[in-house]
C-alpha atoms as one frame of an Amber mdcrd trajectory, in Angstrom:
protein
  30.000   0.631 -21.725  27.515   0.722 -18.940  24.049  -0.623 -19.650  20.899
  -1.214 -17.706  21.499  -4.980 -17.678  24.969  -4.456 -16.232  23.488  -2.216
 -13.516  20.841  -4.793 -12.581  23.340  -7.650 -12.637  25.775  -5.881 -10.299
  23.743  -3.532  -8.150  20.241  -5.106  -7.919  20.958  -7.196  -4.790  21.981
  -4.027  -2.923  18.985  -2.038  -4.205  16.703  -4.911  -3.332  18.163  -5.174
   0.161  17.753  -1.355   0.706  14.116  -1.451  -0.514  13.353  -4.397   1.733
  14.778  -2.602   4.758  12.839   0.563   3.903   9.618  -1.409   3.418  10.088
  -3.186   6.752  10.725   0.086   8.541   7.641   1.638   6.946   5.288  -1.167
   7.975   6.780  -1.474  11.431   6.275   2.287  12.005   2.764   2.143  10.560
   1.835  -0.754  12.814   3.184   0.982  15.917   1.262   4.179  15.054  -1.955
   2.288  14.343  -1.694   0.466  17.676  -1.060   3.725  19.589  -3.992   5.463
  17.847  -6.495   2.597  17.925  -9.287   5.044  18.878  -9.216   6.304  15.292
 -10.532   2.949  14.123 -13.574   2.827  16.435 -16.034   5.509  15.130 -18.857
   4.440  12.851 -18.232   7.040  10.125 -15.835   6.120   7.290 -15.773   2.481
   8.345 -15.539   1.396   4.653 -12.487   3.582   4.270 -10.788   1.859   7.237
 -11.636  -1.612   5.902 -10.448  -0.750   2.399  -7.286   0.749   3.878  -6.559
  -2.465   5.668  -7.226  -4.410   2.418  -4.867  -2.059   0.570  -2.113  -2.470
   3.121  -2.567  -6.267   3.129  -2.330  -6.265  -0.688   0.928  -4.261  -0.452
   2.336  -6.763   2.035   1.309  -9.620  -0.206   2.892  -7.962  -3.211   6.123
  -7.500  -1.245   6.152 -11.148  -0.277   5.179 -12.209  -3.790   8.274 -10.576
  -5.272  10.197 -13.694  -4.378   7.567 -16.330  -4.913   5.667 -15.077  -8.050
   2.325 -16.553  -7.007   0.402 -13.749  -8.732   1.323 -12.269 -12.164   2.635
  -8.708 -11.773  -0.018  -7.334 -14.152  -2.868  -8.734 -12.023  -1.301  -7.431
  -8.844  -0.904  -3.946 -10.386  -4.510  -3.920 -11.513  -5.756  -5.033  -8.073
  -3.615  -2.435  -6.349  -4.865   0.322  -8.638  -8.556  -0.611  -8.346  -8.223
  -0.944  -4.574  -6.546   2.470  -4.420  -9.326   4.083  -6.436 -11.994   2.599
  -4.110  -9.983   3.634  -1.093  -9.883   7.178  -2.342 -13.597   7.228  -3.102
 -14.475   5.729   0.278 -12.573   8.616   1.898 -14.579  11.137  -0.140 -17.819
   9.442   0.790 -17.108   8.578   4.409 -15.726  11.843   5.876 -17.760  15.018
   6.282 -15.296  17.033   4.175 -15.862  14.549   1.299 -19.203  16.124   0.462
 -17.408  19.276  -0.509 -14.896  17.390  -2.589 -17.598  15.479  -4.463 -19.547
  18.699  -5.148 -16.580  20.199  -7.071
């Protein structure tokens, strides 16, 4: 019978390869778009959101690289990613003019 362990044993290398390719395409595309739209990073408003966004993306890249080296325990990485994501969302609400309406609700 088919089981989860059988699936991981036989198909995980293919799934891992496809995820790695997708992740590489995503970050390459994101980097190209960010370089083309560099003017979005210059205004003074919402600067904390841009800094936290960069930290969040760096944490994602670190987590991707850490899948193979296991420097940081997964639980700690998940907590860091979650807390950074919450602060990233709050910084968007505080930093952009529309955020005042969101916080008022």
